[in-house]
TORFIVO-86425 format. One record per residue: x, y, z of N, C-alpha, C in turn; residue in three letters. Coordinates in pm, whole numbers, padded with zeros to 5 digits, always signed. Example, Ala and Ser with C-alpha at 12.3 -4.5 7.8 and 13.67 -1.06 7.14 Angstrom:
# residues 2
+01319-00569+00780+01230-00450+00780+01320-00330+00780ALA
+01285-00225+00708+01367-00106+00714+01290+00003+00787SER
END
This chain:
# residues 233
+00466-02163-00903+00522-02033-00941+00674-02038-00950UNK
+00737-02113-00860+00883-02123-00861+00933-02170-00996UNK
+00866-02272-01051+00907-02328-01180+00891-02225-01291UNK
+00785-02144-01285+00763-02041-01386+00876-01938-01382UNK
+00917-01901-01262+01023-01801-01247+01156-01857-01299UNK
+01183-01982-01267+01305-02046-01316+01306-02048-01469UNK
+01192-02080-01530+01183-02081-01676+01203-01941-01734UNK
+01151-01841-01664+01169-01702-01709+01317-01666-01711UNK
+01388-01708-01608+01532-01682-01603+01604-01754-01717UNK
+01565-01876-01743+01627-01952-01852+01609-01881-01986UNK
+01493-01819-02005+01464-01753-02132+01552-01630-02155UNK
+01602-01572-02047+01687-01453-02057+01836-01486-02043UNK
+01871-01607-02008+02009-01642-01976+02099-01636-02100UNK
+02223-01600-02077+02322-01594-02185+02455-01643-02131UNK
+02507-01748-02192+02634-01804-02148+02748-01703-02165UNK
+02741-01627-02273+02845-01526-02299+02843-01418-02190UNK
+02722-01368-02157+02711-01267-02052+02750-01324-01916UNK
+02719-01450-01894+02755-01513-01766+02906-01507-01745UNK
+02983-01537-01849+03128-01531-01839+03178-01390-01808UNK
+03117-01292-01874+03155-01152-01850+03123-01112-01706UNK
+03004-01150-01659+02962-01112-01524+03047-01180-01417UNK
+03085-01303-01441+03168-01374-01343+03305-01307-01328UNK
+03357-01254-01437+03484-01181-01428+03462-01045-01363UNK
+03355-00977-01400+03327-00842-01350+03305-00842-01198UNK
+03237-00944-01149+03206-00952-01006+03308-01035-00927UNK
+03425-01055-00986+03541-01111-00914+03508-01243-00844UNK
+03476-01345-00926+03434-01473-00869+03548-01575-00862UNK
+03669-01534-00898+03782-01626-00895+03829-01659-00754UNK
+03916-01756-00744+03967-01801-00614+04036-01685-00541UNK
+03995-01664-00417+04054-01559-00336+03996-01421-00358UNK
+03908-01407-00458+03845-01278-00484+03719-01262-00400UNK
+03667-01138-00392+03555-01115-00299+03427-01188-00338UNK
+03410-01222-00465+03290-01294-00508+03317-01441-00538UNK
+03420-01496-00474+03461-01634-00505+03345-01732-00500UNK
+03332-01809-00609+03232-01915-00613+03094-01873-00659UNK
+03072-01743-00678+02940-01697-00721+02911-01749-00862UNK
+02787-01789-00885+02746-01849-01013+02652-01753-01085UNK
+02674-01735-01215+02591-01644-01294+02523-01717-01410UNK
+02400-01676-01439+02327-01728-01555+02346-01639-01677UNK
+02388-01513-01652+02400-01419-01762+02271-01344-01790UNK
+02195-01313-01685+02070-01236-01699+02097-01094-01648UNK
+02071-00995-01732+02102-00857-01695+01992-00800-01605UNK
+02027-00694-01532+01938-00638-01430+01801-00595-01485UNK
+01793-00527-01600+01660-00491-01650+01566-00610-01668UNK
+01622-00724-01709+01538-00843-01725+01501-00905-01590UNK
+01592-00896-01493+01559-00943-01358+01445-00858-01302UNK
+01449-00729-01329+01342-00639-01283+01208-00674-01349UNK
+01213-00713-01476+01090-00755-01545+01027-00875-01476UNK
+01111-00973-01442+01061-01093-01375+01005-01055-01238UNK
+01076-00969-01168+01031-00922-01036+00894-00855-01047UNK
+00879-00767-01145+00754-00693-01162+00637-00789-01185UNK
+00663-00896-01255+00556-00992-01287+00515-01076-01167UNK
+00609-01106-01077+00580-01206-00974+00579-01155-00830UNK
+00620-01032-00804+00640-00991-00664+00511-00989-00582UNK
+00397-00969-00646+00272-00957-00571+00226-01091-00513UNK
+00257-01200-00581+00199-01329-00543+00302-01431-00492UNK
+00429-01401-00503+00531-01499-00463+00526-01523-00312UNK
+00543-01647-00272+00540-01683-00130+00676-01659-00066UNK
+00677-01649+00066+00803-01633+00138+00892-01755+00117UNK
+00832-01872+00107+00909-01995+00083+00985-01986-00048UNK
+00919-01934-00151+00986-01919-00280+01088-01807-00279UNK
+01058-01698-00209+01159-01591-00195+01285-01649-00133UNK
+01266-01729-00030+01381-01787+00040+01456-01883-00050UNK
+01386-01958-00132+01451-02049-00227+01547-01972-00316UNK
+01502-01859-00369+01587-01781-00460+01695-01706-00384UNK
+01663-01654-00267+01761-01578-00188+01876-01666-00141UNK
+01848-01792-00112+01949-01884-00059+02023-01960-00170UNK
+01996-01924-00294+02057-01992-00408+02202-01949-00427UNK
+02282-02038-00488+02419-02001-00526+02421-01912-00650UNK
+02307-01904-00718+02299-01825-00842+02277-01677-00808UNK
+02367-01595-00855+02367-01453-00821+02237-01384-00862UNK
+02192-01408-00984+02071-01340-01032+01947-01382-00954UNK
+01943-01505-00905+01831-01548-00821+01828-01467-00691UNK
+01945-01449-00632+01950-01372-00506+01908-01227-00529UNK
+01955-01169-00640+01915-01032-00670+01765-01023-00693UNK
+01710-01120-00763+01565-01124-00785+01489-01125-00652UNK
+01530-01213-00562+01462-01223-00431+01469-01090-00356UNK
+01584-01026-00362+01602-00899-00290+01520-00787-00354UNK
+01512-00786-00487+01430-00685-00554+01281-00708-00528UNK
+01241-00832-00512+01104-00862-00470+01077-00802-00333UNK
+01172-00819-00241+01156-00762-00107+01148-00609-00113UNK
+01227-00548-00200+01220-00402-00217+01081-00360-00263UNK
+01027-00431-00361+00892-00397-00411+00788-00419-00303UNK
+00798-00528-00231+00700-00556-00126+00711-00454-00012UNK
+00832-00413+00018+00852-00309+00120+00788-00179+00075UNK
+00810-00144-00049+00756-00019-00105+00603-00016-00097UNK
+00540-00130-00120+00394-00138-00124+00333-00174+00011UNK
+00416-00213+00108+00364-00270+00232+00319-00167+00334UNK
+00245-00217+00433+00207-00133+00547+00320-00135+00651UNK
+00301-00067+00763+00409-00056+00863+00454-00192+00916UNK
+00359-00281+00942+00393-00414+00994+00470-00495+00891UNK
+00426-00490+00767+00493-00564+00660+00634-00509+00637UNK
+00649-00378+00647+00782-00318+00629+00877-00360+00742UNK
+00826-00362+00861+00908-00407+00975+00954-00550+00955UNK
+00863-00637+00912+00897-00778+00892+01000-00796+00780UNK
+00986-00718+00673+01082-00727+00562+01219-00677+00606UNK
+01220-00567+00679+01346-00512+00733+01416-00616+00821UNK
+01344-00681+00910+01402-00782+00998+01451-00902+00917UNK
+01374-00944+00820+01410-01058+00736+01537-01028+00657UNK
+01547-00908+00604+01665-00865+00530+01791-00875+00616UNK
+01785-00821+00737+01902-00823+00825+01934-00964+00875UNK
+01833-01048+00882+01855-01187+00924+01927-01267+00815UNK
+01920-01218+00693+01973-01294+00578+02090-01226+00509UNK
+02166-01147+00583+02275-01073+00519+02384-01164+00462UNK
+02395-01287+00509+02497-01377+00454+02474-01406+00306UNK
+02350-01386+00261+02318-01408+00119+02324-01280+00037UNK
+02341-01167+00105+02352-01037+00037+02500-01009+00026UNK
+02566-01082-00063+02711-01097-00054+02786-01053-00180UNK
+02737-00948-00241+02815-00880-00344+02767-00737-00350UNK
+02849-00649-00408+02820-00506-00395+02691-00464-00465UNK
+02657-00528-00576+02533-00489-00644+02410-00529-00564UNK
+02418-00644-00496+02306-00689-00413+02281-00590-00300UNK
+02389-00538-00243+02378-00437-00138+02327-00305-00194UNK
+02392-00258-00299+02368-00122-00347+02227-00102-00400UNK
+02169-00206-00460+02036-00195-00518+01924-00214-00415UNK
+01960-00251-00293+01854-00285-00197+01868-00221-00060UNK
+01989-00205-00009+02006-00152+00127+01943-00013+00146UNK
+01960+00081+00052+01895+00211+00073+01743+00201+00075UNK
+01689+00106-00002+01544+00096-00019+01474+00015+00089UNK
+01549-00061+00165+01489-00137+00276+01544-00086+00409UNK
+01673-00103+00431+01732-00060+00559+01723+00092+00574UNK
+01765+00163+00470+01761+00308+00477+01621+00364+00495UNK
+01527+00312+00415+01388+00362+00424+01328+00332+00561UNK
+01355+00213+00614+01299+00179+00745+01357+00267+00855UNK
+01487+00290+00848+01553+00364+00956+01538+00515+00944UNK
+01480+00560+00837+01463+00704+00818+01391+00766+00937UNK
+01293+00694+00990+01217+00746+01105+01222+00651+01224UNK
+01332+00575+01233+01349+00482+01344+01491+00492+01399UNK
+01512+00429+01513+01644+00430+01577+01748+00365+01485UNK
+01864+00428+01473+01965+00385+01378+02084+00315+01442UNK
+02071+00273+01564+02182+00208+01635+02236+00088+01558UNK
+02149+00016+01488+02190-00103+01415+02301-00073+01316UNK
+02302+00048+01258+02405+00081+01160+02544+00076+01222UNK
+02554+00116+01347+02684+00120+01414+02730-00019+01457UNK
+02636-00111+01469+02671-00252+01491+02720-00314+01359UNK
+02650-00283+01251+02689-00337+01121+02827-00286+01079UNK
+02858-00162+01109+02987-00103+01073+03102-00180+01137UNK
+03078-00240+01252+03182-00315+01323+03189-00461+01280UNK
+03104-00501+01187+03099-00640+01144+03226-00683+01073UNK
+03258-00812+01081+03370-00868+01006+03333-00891+00859UNK
+03204-00885+00830+03156-00901+00692+03161-00767+00620UNK
+03236-00761+00508+03240-00634+00435+03103-00599+00378UNK
+03018-00700+00358+02885-00674+00301+02794-00610+00406UNK
+02805-00652+00530+02726-00587+00635+02774-00443+00657UNK
+02904-00422+00649+02956-00286+00660+02903-00202+00544UNK
+02905-00258+00424+02857-00182+00308+02707-00155+00318UNK
+02631-00247+00374+02488-00223+00397+02469-00099+00484UNK
+02549-00089+00591+02539+00027+00680+02570+00156+00604UNK
+02674+00152+00523+02712+00272+00447+02604+00311+00347UNK
+02557+00213+00270+02459+00243+00164+02322+00280+00220UNK
+02290+00231+00339+02163+00269+00401+02155+00420+00420UNK
+02270+00483+00442+02270+00627+00465+02236+00707+00340UNK
+02239+00644+00224+02203+00713+00099+02062+00771+00110UNK
+01974+00696+00173+01836+00744+00191+01834+00870+00276UNK
+01913+00873+00382+01918+00992+00468+01979+01111+00393UNK
+02085+01083+00318+02153+01189+00242+02055+01255+00146UNK
+01974+01175+00080+01876+01230-00014+01775+01322+00056UNK
+01759+01301+00185+01669+01385+00264+01742+01501+00331UNK
+01870+01518+00298+01949+01627+00355+02000+01601+00496UNK
+02002+01474+00536+02047+01434+00670+02183+01366+00655UNK
+02289+01434+00699+02426+01385+00678+02492+01334+00805UNK
+02423+01339+00917+02484+01308+01046+02546+01169+01047UNK
+02470+01069+01004+02518+00931+01016+02630+00900+00918UNK
+02621+00947+00793+02728+00914+00699+02859+00980+00742UNK
+02855+01098+00799+02978+01163+00844+03040+01086+00961UNK
+02956+01040+01053+03006+00963+01167+03058+00826+01123UNK
+02982+00761+01037+03022+00628+00988+03151+00639+00906UNK
+03163+00745+00828+03285+00765+00749+03408+00775+00838UNK
+03395+00846+00949+03508+00856+01043+03543+00720+01101UNK
+03441+00640+01129+03466+00507+01186+03536+00415+01087UNK
+03521+00444+00959+03574+00354+00856+03701+00406+00789UNK
+03759+00511+00843+03882+00566+00784+03996+00465+00784UNK
+03995+00374+00879+04103+00275+00887+04061+00138+00835UNK
+03943+00129+00773+03900-00001+00719+03995-00042+00607UNK
+04014-00173+00593+04118-00221+00501+04068-00266+00365UNK
+03938-00256+00336+03889-00310+00209+03850-00200+00111UNK
+03895-00217-00012+03872-00120-00118+03723-00098-00145UNK
+03643-00203-00134+03499-00189-00160+03431-00099-00057UNK
+03485-00094+00063+03432-00004+00165+03482+00138+00140UNK
+03608+00152+00099+03660+00284+00065+03577+00347-00047UNK
+03544+00267-00149+03466+00317-00262+03326+00358-00217UNK
+03263+00276-00134+03127+00305-00089+03122+00432-00006UNK
+03216+00447+00087+03219+00567+00171+03247+00691+00087UNK
+03345+00681-00003+03375+00794-00090+03256+00834-00175UNK
+03184+00736-00224+03064+00762-00305+02960+00838-00223UNK
+02935+00793-00100+02835+00859-00017+02879+01001+00021UNK
+03009+01020+00045+03058+01155+00073+03039+01245-00049UNK
+03063+01190-00167+03040+01267-00289+02893+01309-00301UNK
+02803+01219-00260+02660+01252-00262+02628+01364-00163UNK
+02696+01365-00049+02681+01477+00045+02723+01606-00023UNK
+02837+01602-00092+02888+01720-00160+02796+01774-00267UNK
+02722+01688-00332+02627+01733-00434+02518+01821-00373UNK
+02491+01797-00244+02382+01869-00177+02432+01980-00084UNK
+02555+01963-00033+02608+02059+00065+02760+02058+00057UNK
+02816+02133-00036+02961+02129-00057+03039+02179+00064UNK
+02993+02280+00140+03069+02320+00259+03083+02208+00361UNK
+02978+02126+00376+02985+02014+00470+03089+01912+00426UNK
+03092+01882+00296+03194+01789+00246+03333+01847+00264UNK
+03352+01972+00230+03485+02033+00244+03530+02033+00390UNK
+03439+02060+00481+03475+02059+00624+03521+01921+00666UNK
+03451+01817+00619+03491+01680+00651+03628+01649+00592UNK
+03651+01688+00468+03779+01661+00402+03893+01736+00469UNK
+03869+01860+00505+03975+01939+00569+04019+01876+00701UNK
+03925+01811+00768+03956+01747+00896+04020+01610+00878UNK
+03983+01539+00770+04018+01397+00761+04099+01356+00639UNK
+04119+01444+00543+04179+01398+00417+04319+01340+00434UNK
+04393+01383+00535+04530+01334+00554+04535+01187+00595UNK
+04424+01139+00651+04422+00998+00695+04324+00913+00614UNK
+04256+00973+00518+04161+00896+00436+04235+00804+00340UNK
+04187+00682+00321+04242+00599+00213+04228+00673+00081UNK
+04326+00660-00006+04327+00740-00129+04207+00711-00219UNK
+04163+00586-00224+04046+00554-00305+03922+00625-00251UNK
+03905+00623-00120+03793+00693-00058+03796+00842-00093UNK
+03914+00901-00082+03928+01043-00111+03900+01072-00258UNK
+03954+00991-00347+03932+01013-00491+03784+01009-00526UNK
+03712+00913-00468+03568+00905-00494+03496+01028-00439UNK
+03536+01072-00321+03468+01184-00255+03484+01314-00333UNK
+03600+01335-00396+03630+01463-00461+03611+01457-00613UNK
+03551+01353-00662+03540+01330-00807+03476+01448-00881UNK
+03382+01517-00818+03310+01626-00884+03378+01763-00866UNK
+03486+01767-00791+03559+01892-00774+03634+01926-00904UNK
+03670+02052-00920+03752+02087-01036+03893+02033-01014UNK
+03971+02031-01124+04103+01967-01122+04194+02027-01016UNK
+04191+02158-01002+04279+02225-00907+04247+02185-00763UNK
+04117+02179-00730+04080+02144-00594+04106+01996-00566UNK
+04083+01911-00664+04115+01768-00647+04263+01750-00615UNK
+04347+01821-00690+04491+01809-00671+04531+01857-00531UNK
+04467+01964-00486+04498+02017-00353+04474+01911-00246UNK
+04361+01842-00254+04330+01741-00152+04417+01617-00168UNK
+04445+01578-00291+04528+01460-00310+04670+01484-00258UNK
+04722+01606-00272+04855+01637-00223+04859+01639-00069UNK
+04747+01669-00008+04740+01670+00137+04738+01529+00195UNK
+04686+01433+00116+04661+01299+00170+04791+01220+00185UNK
END
C-alpha cells in the first residue's frame, strides 16, 4: 500500500507548485519552515489520497509518511489520523490522541497544526480534562503552542470560551508572530459568537496585546471601532 500511495502523490506532483509552496511556507535558512521539502501536491488532492487509503493503511505506513521530510506526506498522515479519529470508537480516539501528542515534532508547520489540532486534540478534550493545553502553551516549540491555541477552536464552536481567553492572556508576551496570528484568529472567532465577551477581553488587554494579535482579533469590527482599539494599543 505504501508504494501505491507514493505513486498517487507522484501523479499529482508539480515542480512549479513545489517552488511556490516552499516560498509560501518559509523554508529558507533561518525561517520557521527551514528545510521542509515539497512535492507540489495541493490539499484537495492530498485529501483525495487520504479518502482512498485511510480505512486500510497500517500504523507502520502512517508513521512512514508522518516521519518523512516531505511536507505533503506528513499532512497526509495527519489527515488519515483525523479521519480515523472521526470514525473511531472511544478507545481508538484515545490512542490517536496520544499518538498525535507523542509525534508533535513532526507537526511542524502552521497548516499541519491548523488542519488537524481542532479535529483531534480539540475533539478529544471537549469532554476530557484540558490540563495538557496549559503544558503545551509553555512549550519552547511554537508548534506545540499553536496546537494548544487551535485545539480551542473546537470549544469555541460549542460556545465555550473559557480556555481560549485564559490561554490568550498567557500568550500576550509570546514573541512569535505565528502565535500572535493564531491567538488573534481564535479571539475573532469568539467575537463572531459573542461580541461582548471579545470586547471585554480587548478592553482589559488591548494595551499590552501584540499588534498583530490585536489586528486579527478586531478584523470584523467596523473601521471606527478598529481604529479605537489600535490607538489604545
